[in-house]
Structures are given as structure tokens and as C-alpha cells.
SEFIFI-234102 format. One line per 4 residues: number of its first residue (from 1); for each residue x, y, z of N, C-alpha, C, O. Coordinates in Angstrom, 3 decimals. Layout:
<recs>
NUM) X/Y/Z/X/Y/Z/X/Y/Z/X/Y/Z; ...
</recs>
This chain:
<recs>
1) 97.048/65.021/102.996/96.357/66.014/103.784/97.309/66.516/104.858/98.135/65.772/105.386; 97.166/67.814/105.169/97.987/68.401/106.219/97.119/69.353/107.043/96.342/70.137/106.497; 97.260/69.273/108.328/96.632/70.215/109.251/97.715/70.603/110.239/98.363/69.732/110.819; 97.918/71.886/110.437/98.983/72.314/111.321/98.630/73.591/112.033/97.507/74.085/111.938
5) 99.594/74.118/112.743/99.421/75.366/113.456/100.593/76.276/113.127/101.754/75.905/113.298; 100.275/77.461/112.657/101.278/78.447/112.274/102.299/78.679/113.383/103.492/78.811/113.109; 101.840/78.730/114.631/102.721/79.027/115.752/103.738/77.919/116.029/104.733/78.152/116.714; 103.497/76.725/115.505/104.430/75.613/115.704/105.534/75.585/114.645/106.490/74.820/114.769
9) 105.410/76.408/113.613/106.393/76.416/112.526/107.576/77.310/112.856/107.428/78.345/113.505; 108.742/76.900/112.404/109.955/77.692/112.593/110.116/78.636/111.395/110.017/78.214/110.243; 110.361/79.899/111.679/110.561/80.893/110.623/111.975/80.797/110.064/112.931/80.517/110.788; 112.083/81.035/108.765/113.386/81.087/108.105/113.667/82.548/107.775/112.890/83.195/107.072
13) 114.771/83.058/108.281/115.127/84.447/108.031/115.373/84.669/106.538/115.998/83.840/105.876; 114.882/85.783/106.020/115.164/86.178/104.642/116.483/86.939/104.696/116.548/88.051/105.220; 117.527/86.334/104.153/118.891/86.834/104.349/119.391/87.741/103.233/120.565/88.111/103.231; 118.549/88.103/102.301/118.976/89.001/101.230/119.490/90.311/101.818/118.900/90.833/102.764
17) 120.581/90.848/101.272/121.061/92.147/101.752/120.080/93.270/101.410/120.222/94.389/101.904; 119.082/92.975/100.566/118.077/93.969/100.183/116.838/93.913/101.068/115.879/94.650/100.840; 116.852/93.044/102.077/115.728/92.907/103.007/116.198/93.223/104.416/117.389/93.165/104.721; 115.226/93.564/105.276/115.567/93.819/106.679/114.432/93.332/107.575/113.257/93.536/107.270
21) 114.794/92.690/108.681/113.817/92.220/109.676/112.699/91.404/109.028/111.520/91.626/109.302; 113.078/90.465/108.173/112.110/89.689/107.396/112.334/88.189/107.590/113.469/87.716/107.641; 111.224/87.455/107.695/111.285/85.995/107.839/110.067/85.383/107.157/109.103/86.079/106.836; 110.125/84.068/106.941/109.072/83.362/106.231/108.828/82.002/106.858/109.757/81.334/107.313
25) 107.553/81.598/106.876/107.164/80.256/107.312/106.377/79.611/106.174/105.450/80.216/105.635; 106.747/78.385/105.811/106.034/77.655/104.763/104.898/76.868/105.397/105.119/76.087/106.323; 103.673/77.074/104.897/102.508/76.359/105.412/102.227/75.112/104.581/102.139/74.006/105.114; 102.087/75.301/103.264/101.762/74.182/102.380/102.600/74.311/101.106/102.719/75.394/100.533
29) 103.178/73.184/100.675/104.036/73.162/99.491/103.921/71.788/98.832/103.126/70.959/99.274; 104.694/71.539/97.794/104.693/70.196/97.219/105.058/69.113/98.239/104.608/67.975/98.108; 105.863/69.444/99.247/106.199/68.466/100.294/104.960/67.961/101.021/104.919/66.818/101.478; 103.944/68.827/101.124/102.709/68.444/101.789/101.641/67.976/100.788/100.533/67.612/101.182
33) 101.984/67.990/99.491/101.077/67.474/98.482/100.450/68.503/97.561/99.661/68.136/96.690; 100.776/69.795/97.725/100.220/70.806/96.822/101.191/71.007/95.668/102.087/71.848/95.731; 101.002/70.234/94.630/101.926/70.251/93.498/101.890/71.587/92.764/100.826/72.073/92.381; 103.060/72.164/92.579/103.200/73.352/91.751/103.115/74.678/92.489/103.429/75.718/91.909
37) 102.696/74.674/93.765/102.520/75.940/94.483/103.061/75.863/95.905/103.248/74.783/96.467; 103.304/77.046/96.468/103.752/77.146/97.855/102.962/78.273/98.516/102.868/79.384/97.995; 102.397/77.950/99.681/101.716/78.949/100.504/102.594/79.198/101.721/102.947/78.271/102.450; 102.937/80.455/101.929/103.818/80.785/103.039/103.323/82.056/103.717/102.509/82.790/103.155
41) 103.811/82.310/104.908/103.515/83.549/105.605/104.824/84.304/105.765/105.808/83.768/106.274; 104.821/85.547/105.327/105.980/86.418/105.473/105.726/87.314/106.679/104.635/87.858/106.847; 106.742/87.455/107.508/106.661/88.306/108.691/107.720/89.402/108.576/108.914/89.119/108.481; 107.266/90.647/108.586/108.169/91.785/108.571/108.059/92.472/109.917/107.011/93.018/110.261
45) 109.144/92.444/110.677/109.153/93.092/111.982/109.164/94.611/111.798/109.281/95.099/110.674; 109.046/95.345/112.879/109.066/96.803/112.832/110.296/97.263/112.047/111.397/96.754/112.255; 110.102/98.223/111.148/111.148/98.754/110.256/111.627/97.728/109.235/112.657/97.934/108.594; 110.895/96.624/109.074/111.305/95.591/108.133/110.758/95.825/106.724/109.787/96.553/106.521
49) 111.414/95.184/105.769/110.954/95.244/104.383/111.501/94.048/103.614/112.522/93.461/103.971; 110.789/93.713/102.553/111.242/92.668/101.632/112.146/93.316/100.592/112.183/94.542/100.486; 112.875/92.514/99.824/113.692/93.109/98.766/112.810/93.816/97.733/111.695/93.374/97.460; 113.302/94.890/97.175/112.647/95.540/96.030/113.145/94.777/94.817/114.323/94.859/94.469
53) 112.249/94.030/94.168/112.698/93.113/93.122/111.572/92.794/92.152/110.433/93.225/92.331; 111.909/92.040/91.137/110.934/91.500/90.183/111.402/90.107/89.778/112.578/89.768/89.917; 110.465/89.306/89.277/110.787/87.939/88.866/109.758/87.450/87.852/108.776/88.135/87.567; 109.995/86.260/87.316/109.198/85.726/86.215/107.846/85.150/86.615/107.092/84.729/85.738
57) 107.511/85.114/87.894/106.254/84.506/88.330/105.415/85.533/89.095/105.955/86.449/89.716; 104.088/85.369/89.042/103.204/86.224/89.824/103.073/85.681/91.239/103.503/84.562/91.520; 102.490/86.457/92.118/102.097/85.917/93.419/100.861/86.623/93.951/100.509/87.724/93.527; 100.217/85.951/94.893/98.997/86.431/95.518/99.313/86.655/96.989/100.003/85.845/97.609
61) 98.811/87.758/97.555/99.096/88.095/98.943/97.820/88.473/99.688/96.886/89.032/99.114; 97.805/88.151/100.991/96.683/88.506/101.861/97.243/88.898/103.222/97.966/88.116/103.839; 96.917/90.106/103.701/97.451/90.600/104.969/96.637/90.035/106.131/95.414/90.171/106.187; 97.356/89.396/107.056/96.751/88.800/108.246/96.702/89.817/109.381/95.667/90.000/110.020
65) 97.844/90.481/109.624/97.889/91.466/110.706/98.984/92.476/110.448/99.913/92.224/109.680; 98.867/93.622/111.100/99.854/94.682/110.966/99.459/95.679/109.893/98.390/95.585/109.289; 100.351/96.634/109.671/100.112/97.637/108.635/101.400/97.859/107.866/102.499/97.657/108.383; 101.242/98.276/106.630/102.419/98.481/105.809/102.069/99.050/104.460/100.978/99.575/104.240
69) 103.027/98.931/103.562/102.822/99.378/102.188/103.317/98.297/101.240/104.157/97.467/101.589; 102.774/98.334/100.043/103.210/97.465/98.959/103.445/98.333/97.736/102.515/98.939/97.204; 104.674/98.385/97.304/105.017/99.071/96.067/104.832/98.069/94.930/105.432/96.995/94.948; 104.008/98.412/93.948/103.851/97.606/92.731/104.090/98.554/91.569/103.326/99.496/91.357
73) 105.152/98.301/90.819/105.530/99.231/89.755/105.934/100.548/90.384/106.874/100.601/91.177; 105.220/101.621/90.032/105.519/102.927/90.624/104.387/103.412/91.533/104.320/104.597/91.861; 103.488/102.490/91.944/102.357/102.853/92.803/102.524/102.237/94.185/102.770/101.038/94.315; 102.387/103.069/95.219/102.496/102.627/96.596/101.091/102.431/97.168/100.277/103.354/97.158
77) 100.813/101.219/97.670/99.504/100.862/98.211/99.614/100.686/99.717/100.590/100.119/100.209; 98.611/101.174/100.455/98.551/101.006/101.902/97.950/99.645/102.220/96.971/99.234/101.597; 98.537/98.944/103.191/98.082/97.617/103.591/97.612/97.617/105.042/98.197/98.274/105.903; 96.545/96.863/105.291/96.037/96.637/106.646/95.407/95.252/106.654/95.233/94.652/105.593
81) 95.061/94.729/107.831/94.458/93.392/107.864/93.256/93.295/106.914/92.362/94.141/106.924; 93.266/92.254/106.106/92.231/92.057/105.104/92.614/92.531/103.715/91.940/92.190/102.743; 93.683/93.312/103.597/94.145/93.740/102.272/94.637/92.531/101.490/95.187/91.595/102.071; 94.444/92.547/100.183/94.973/91.489/99.330/95.531/92.107/98.063/95.174/93.227/97.698
85) 96.400/91.379/97.400/97.033/91.893/96.191/97.430/90.748/95.270/97.784/89.660/95.722; 97.363/91.013/93.989/97.939/90.145/92.965/99.104/90.918/92.368/98.916/91.997/91.806; 100.297/90.372/92.488/101.489/91.005/91.929/101.832/90.263/90.641/102.210/89.092/90.686; 101.704/90.936/89.483/102.003/90.265/88.216/103.477/89.912/88.084/104.332/90.499/88.748
89) 103.761/88.947/87.220/105.157/88.603/86.949/105.869/89.799/86.314/105.244/90.664/85.701; 107.181/89.819/86.478/108.049/90.847/85.890/107.636/92.270/86.251/107.727/93.181/85.428; 107.183/92.451/87.491/106.784/93.771/87.986/107.553/94.062/89.274/107.549/93.247/90.197; 108.208/95.211/89.340/108.932/95.621/90.555/107.929/95.695/91.707/106.833/96.234/91.552
93) 108.315/95.150/92.861/107.451/95.211/94.041/108.287/95.109/95.315/109.402/94.588/95.320; 107.696/95.631/96.401/108.354/95.582/97.713/107.311/95.809/98.806/106.484/96.716/98.717; 107.368/94.969/99.836/106.539/95.121/101.030/107.359/95.814/102.101/108.544/95.523/102.269; 106.728/96.738/102.831/107.390/97.446/103.916/106.452/97.513/105.111/105.265/97.802/104.959
97) 106.981/97.247/106.294/106.205/97.392/107.521/106.176/98.874/107.859/107.224/99.501/108.016; 104.967/99.440/107.972/104.818/100.859/108.287/104.213/101.065/109.670/103.808/102.177/110.011; 104.148/100.008/110.464/103.504/100.103/111.769/104.451/99.834/112.919/105.669/99.779/112.753; 103.856/99.666/114.094/104.655/99.401/115.287/104.478/97.983/115.808/104.837/97.683/116.947
101) 103.919/97.109/114.968/103.821/95.680/115.252/104.244/94.922/114.001/104.464/95.528/112.952; 104.358/93.612/114.102/104.763/92.791/112.965/103.705/92.828/111.864/102.511/92.718/112.139; 104.147/92.982/110.624/103.283/92.856/109.450/103.372/91.399/109.000/104.457/90.916/108.675; 102.229/90.694/108.980/102.193/89.292/108.544/101.252/89.175/107.365/100.123/89.665/107.400
105) 101.738/88.511/106.306/100.875/88.306/105.149/101.142/86.960/104.506/102.266/86.456/104.501; 100.075/86.393/103.963/100.172/85.152/103.200/100.708/85.499/101.823/100.327/86.513/101.237; 101.584/84.662/101.314/102.140/84.827/99.976/102.078/83.467/99.282/102.686/82.500/99.741; 101.342/83.400/98.178/101.245/82.161/97.407/101.966/82.367/96.086/101.685/83.310/95.348
109) 102.905/81.464/95.800/103.708/81.553/94.575/103.747/80.194/93.894/103.543/79.166/94.539; 104.013/80.187/92.580/104.309/78.905/91.930/105.574/78.325/92.560/106.401/79.059/93.100; 105.712/77.027/92.487/106.840/76.333/93.108/108.194/76.940/92.735/109.076/77.055/93.586; 108.364/77.329/91.466/109.665/77.887/91.057/109.948/79.227/91.728/111.092/79.683/91.731
113) 108.922/79.867/92.300/109.114/81.151/92.956/109.481/81.052/94.416/109.758/82.064/95.059; 109.485/79.840/94.949/109.835/79.686/96.363/111.311/79.404/96.514/111.847/78.494/95.881; 111.969/80.185/97.353/113.400/80.014/97.555/113.702/79.830/99.013/114.864/79.669/99.386
</recs>
């Protein structure tokens, strides 16, 4: 069992040259006993974005705060608090902060999708 506080976690910068102003905090993973999956929070600062990429695993996302967009395939979706998305495997996608505050969203991936 694990109980924690998001604000006590240290963010890890996403250092891909295809990302900007992006960081991640891991909440629950196999280290905490959730075998096979990782729950993390991605933070995109103003003008930030995740890499435009695709991979072999799907993921689930839920927006906590901020505003932005999510490109899935060739469709651009508007994001706001409460927005959620399922991104299928092998589908091009990218999150972008479109607001003037940090965009924070939960991202759940299979263990092999966490880097």
C-alpha cells in the first residue's frame, strides 16, 4: 500500500530534444506494488509540449489542471480540467500546453511504456 502527496514528489525533466518545458512525477508503479503499470503526472509549463511520437503501448490520460491540446493521429483535441483520453498503441500523438499556466495530466501506461 502507498499513500503520498504529489507536492512531495520530485519531478524528472523530460529531456527529449522533441519536448520542451516538460517534466514527470511517478505516483504509483511496480516499485509501489502495482505490477505491470505506471501512473504518473506529466507537467507541461507554458509553451511546453511532449514529443510528437508513437509507440507499441496505449495510454490513458486525465487532465488535472491547465489547458492545452492533444494531437491523436491527424485530429487536434482541446483539453481542459476534467478532459480524458485513451491514446491507442501505434498512433502519433502529442500534448501541448495552450494556456498561461502549467498543464498537468495523469498518464497511465503499461510498465514497458515508462521511461
